[in-house]
C-alpha positions in Angstrom: 114.7 -12.9 -45.0 111.4 -12.3 -46.9 109.4 -9.3 -45.7 105.6 -9.9 -46.0 104.7 -6.3 -45.6 107.0 -5.4 -48.6 105.2 -8.0 -50.7 101.8 -6.7 -49.7 102.7 -3.1 -50.1 103.3 -3.7 -53.8 100.2 -5.8 -54.4 97.2 -4.7 -56.4 95.4 -8.0 -55.9 91.9 -8.6 -54.5 92.7 -11.9 -52.8 96.0 -13.4 -53.9 98.8 -12.9 -51.3 96.6 -10.8 -49.0 97.3 -13.4 -46.3 100.9 -14.5 -46.0 102.6 -17.1 -43.8 106.4 -16.8 -43.8 108.8 -19.6 -42.7 112.5 -19.1 -42.3 112.9 -22.7 -43.4 110.6 -25.6 -44.2 110.5 -28.9 -46.1 107.7 -28.0 -48.5 105.5 -24.9 -48.8 102.9 -27.1 -50.5 102.8 -29.4 -47.5 102.6 -26.4 -45.1 99.7 -24.8 -47.1 97.7 -28.1 -47.1 98.1 -28.3 -43.3 96.7 -24.7 -43.0 93.8 -25.5 -45.4 92.9 -28.7 -43.5 92.9 -26.8 -40.2 90.7 -24.1 -41.9 93.4 -21.5 -41.4 94.0 -20.7 -45.1 91.8 -18.4 -47.2 91.4 -18.3 -50.9 94.7 -16.7 -52.1 96.6 -17.5 -48.9 100.3 -17.7 -49.6 103.1 -19.6 -47.8 106.7 -18.6 -48.6 110.1 -19.6 -47.3 113.7 -18.6 -47.6 114.9 -22.2 -47.4 112.8 -25.0 -48.9 114.6 -28.3 -48.1 112.4 -30.9 -49.8 110.7 -29.0 -52.5 108.6 -31.1 -54.9 108.8 -31.4 -58.6 106.7 -33.4 -61.0 106.7 -37.1 -60.5 109.5 -38.1 -58.2 111.6 -35.0 -59.0 112.6 -32.5 -56.4 113.1 -28.7 -56.7 116.5 -27.4 -55.7 116.8 -23.8 -54.4 119.6 -21.9 -52.8 118.6 -20.6 -49.3 117.8 -16.9 -49.1 118.2 -16.2 -52.8 115.3 -17.4 -54.8 111.5 -17.6 -54.6 109.8 -20.8 -53.3 106.2 -20.3 -52.4 102.7 -21.8 -52.7 99.2 -20.3 -52.8 95.7 -21.7 -52.3 92.9 -21.5 -54.7 89.3 -22.4 -54.1 88.1 -22.4 -57.7 84.5 -22.5 -58.7 85.4 -23.7 -62.1 84.5 -26.6 -64.5 87.0 -29.5 -64.7 88.0 -28.2 -68.1 88.9 -24.8 -66.8 90.7 -26.2 -63.8 93.0 -28.0 -66.2 94.1 -24.7 -67.6 95.2 -23.2 -64.4 98.8 -24.4 -64.7 99.0 -22.7 -68.1 97.4 -19.5 -66.7 99.9 -19.4 -63.9 102.8 -19.7 -66.4 101.4 -16.8 -68.4 101.1 -14.7 -65.2 104.7 -15.5 -64.2 106.1 -14.5 -67.6 104.0 -11.3 -67.7 105.1 -10.4 -64.1 108.8 -10.8 -64.9 108.4 -8.9 -68.1 106.6 -6.1 -66.3 109.2 -6.0 -63.5 112.5 -6.0 -65.5 111.6 -6.4 -69.2 113.0 -10.0 -69.5 111.3 -12.3 -72.0 110.6 -15.7 -70.5 109.1 -18.6 -72.4 107.1 -21.7 -71.4 107.7 -25.4 -71.9 104.7 -27.7 -71.7 103.2 -28.3 -69.2 104.7 -26.3 -66.3 108.2 -25.0 -66.8 109.5 -21.4 -67.1 112.4 -20.8 -69.4 114.8 -18.0 -70.1 117.4 -18.1 -72.8 116.4 -21.8 -73.4 117.4 -22.7 -69.8 115.1 -23.6 -66.9 114.3 -20.6 -64.7 111.4 -22.0 -62.7 108.6 -24.6 -62.4 105.0 -24.9 -61.3 103.5 -27.8 -59.4 99.7 -27.9 -58.8 98.1 -30.3 -56.4 94.4 -30.8 -55.7 92.4 -32.0 -52.7 88.9 -32.2 -51.5 88.4 -30.8 -48.0 85.0 -30.8 -46.4 83.5 -31.6 -49.8 85.1 -28.5 -51.4 87.8 -28.6 -54.1 91.1 -26.9 -53.3 94.1 -26.3 -55.5 97.6 -25.7 -54.1 99.9 -23.9 -56.6 103.6 -24.4 -55.8 106.1 -22.2 -57.6 109.9 -22.1 -57.6 111.8 -19.4 -59.5 115.6 -18.8 -59.6 116.2 -15.2 -58.8 119.6 -14.3 -57.2 121.5 -17.7 -57.1 124.6 -18.1 -59.2 125.2 -21.2 -61.4 128.1 -22.3 -59.3 125.7 -22.9 -56.4 123.6 -25.4 -58.4 124.3 -29.1 -58.3 126.6 -30.2 -61.2 123.8 -32.2 -62.9 121.6 -29.1 -63.5 124.2 -26.3 -63.9 124.2 -26.3 -67.7 120.4 -26.5 -68.0 119.5 -23.8 -65.3 119.5 -20.1 -65.2 118.7 -17.3 -62.7 117.4 -13.8 -63.3 120.6 -12.3 -61.8 122.6 -13.8 -64.7 120.7 -11.4 -67.0 120.4 -8.4 -64.7 123.9 -8.6 -63.3 122.7 -7.2 -60.0 120.6 -8.6 -57.1 116.8 -8.4 -57.5 114.5 -7.5 -54.6 112.5 -10.7 -54.3 109.5 -9.2 -52.6 108.7 -6.7 -55.4 109.2 -9.1 -58.2 106.9 -11.6 -56.4 104.3 -8.9 -56.1 104.5 -8.3 -59.8 104.1 -12.0 -60.5 101.1 -12.3 -58.1 99.4 -9.3 -59.6 99.6 -10.7 -63.1 98.6 -14.2 -62.1 95.4 -12.9 -60.4 94.7 -10.7 -63.3 94.7 -13.7 -65.7 92.8 -15.8 -63.2 90.0 -13.3 -62.9 89.7 -12.7 -66.6 90.1 -16.4 -67.5 90.1 -15.8 -71.2 92.2 -16.7 -74.3 94.5 -18.8 -72.1 95.4 -21.3 -74.9 96.2 -18.5 -77.3 98.3 -16.6 -74.8 100.2 -19.7 -73.7 101.1 -20.5 -77.3 102.6 -17.1 -77.7 105.0 -17.9 -74.9 105.7 -21.6 -75.9 109.4 -22.2 -76.8 108.9 -25.4 -78.7 106.0 -25.1 -81.2 106.7 -27.3 -84.2 109.8 -28.6 -82.6 110.9 -32.3 -82.9 110.7 -33.7 -79.4 110.8 -36.9 -77.4 108.0 -37.5 -75.0 107.7 -39.8 -72.0 104.1 -41.0 -71.5 103.6 -43.7 -69.0 106.2 -46.4 -69.8 106.5 -45.3 -73.4 109.1 -43.1 -75.1 107.5 -41.3 -78.1 109.1 -39.2 -80.8 107.2 -36.6 -82.7 106.5 -32.9 -83.5 104.9 -30.7 -80.9 102.2 -28.7 -82.8 100.3 -27.1 -79.9 97.7 -27.7 -77.2 94.0 -28.2 -77.4 91.2 -26.3 -75.6 91.9 -28.4 -72.4 95.6 -27.6 -72.4 96.5 -31.1 -73.6 99.6 -31.6 -75.8 99.1 -32.1 -79.5 101.8 -34.2 -81.1 102.2 -35.1 -84.7 103.5 -38.7 -84.8 103.9 -40.5 -88.2 101.6 -37.9 -89.9 98.9 -38.5 -87.3 97.9 -36.0 -84.6 97.6 -37.5 -81.1 96.5 -35.8 -77.9 98.2 -36.3 -74.5 96.8 -35.0 -71.2 100.1 -35.5 -69.4 103.7 -36.6 -69.8 107.2 -35.4 -69.8 108.4 -33.5 -72.8 112.2 -33.5 -73.7 113.6 -31.0 -76.1 
């Protein structure tokens, strides 16, 4: 069970996580948060968290697997008053905050894979999914996050065991989920309120700068070298000595 008061007792945020809805189980914390927002029951920074997410969403048609009672699966609401350009950087900003929060909590060095994956020791630790909606003529963002904390590899489906990792595999002892979540939220809000040098900070965490990669964009499979991101957070690939910009896509290392 997740204890909301333990999360909030370790927060130093102004708004993020100050209102928490806990569900013992649910299909999707993103869906739950949207329902609260539509019913005008969610504030800026409201957070929905569950011990057991049964139909977690990933990018595209993917789903997010999480072992019940052992990891972090949560979503929070943002009501940003930002330009479209800045809103496109929020996924990168959230990734930075997660890495900073984990580093602050237990000194582990996570890395980032464009556009929204959290890695540790070159294996996937977590992911970010951001959805947007207009409600009553106002723009809302739902930031969904899944992070493997205390689950063991033997509990993962066979097809992702070799490519996944949990924090416990490094710490060798269980981690209190509430306190590490508070550390992550503190760092995400800090980056959000400053909103500066996001591209530069993200590049410091990127685990595939100048790497040869394959890239799925629409129905195309593209091969090239990942050389960075532009000021909008779009991928910059060098393909046949030409630099091309991609706003989205799936990167395969």
